[in-house]
C-alpha positions, -999 to 999 in steps of 0.1 A, spaced: -631 345 848 -614 313 841 -636 293 861 -668 307 842 -652 299 809 -644 264 820 -680 259 829 -692 272 798 -669 250 778 -681 220 795 -718 228 788 -709 234 752 -688 203 750 -718 183 762 -740 198 735 -712 191 710 -709 155 719 -745 148 715 -746 164 681 -714 146 671 -727 112 681 -756 117 660 -733 126 631 -715 97 637 -747 74 634 -756 91 604 -722 87 586 -724 50 597 -757 46 580 -747 65 549 -714 44 547 -735 11 551 -760 24 522 -729 30 499 -714 -3 507 -747 -21 500 -750 -2 466 -715 -10 457 -719 -46 466 -750 -50 444 -733 -32 415 -703 -54 418 -724 -84 420 -744 -73 389 -711 -67 370 -699 -102 382 -732 -119 372 -729 -99 337 -694 -112 331 -702 -147 343 -732 -148 317 -708 -137 289 -682 -162 298 -706 -188 310 -693 -216 329 -655 -204 333 -659 -179 359 -691 -190 377 -674 -215 399 -647 -192 407 -669 -163 417 -693 -185 438 -662 -198 456 -651 -163 462 -687 -150 473 -691 -179 499 -658 -177 514 -658 -138 519 
């Protein structure tokens, strides 16, 4: 009884591992997309602020972007 259950669990675990790996990749892709979107929004806000304040913060943010 216990041996059968262990074998079945191993089979089930292997199937689940494949599914979980796919889920991990999907999560990574989704996170990447969210990061790209947030970075572009952040950049647009920074650009807008820079255009408003003109030269004061342009150099500061340029320095920040190239160092990060």
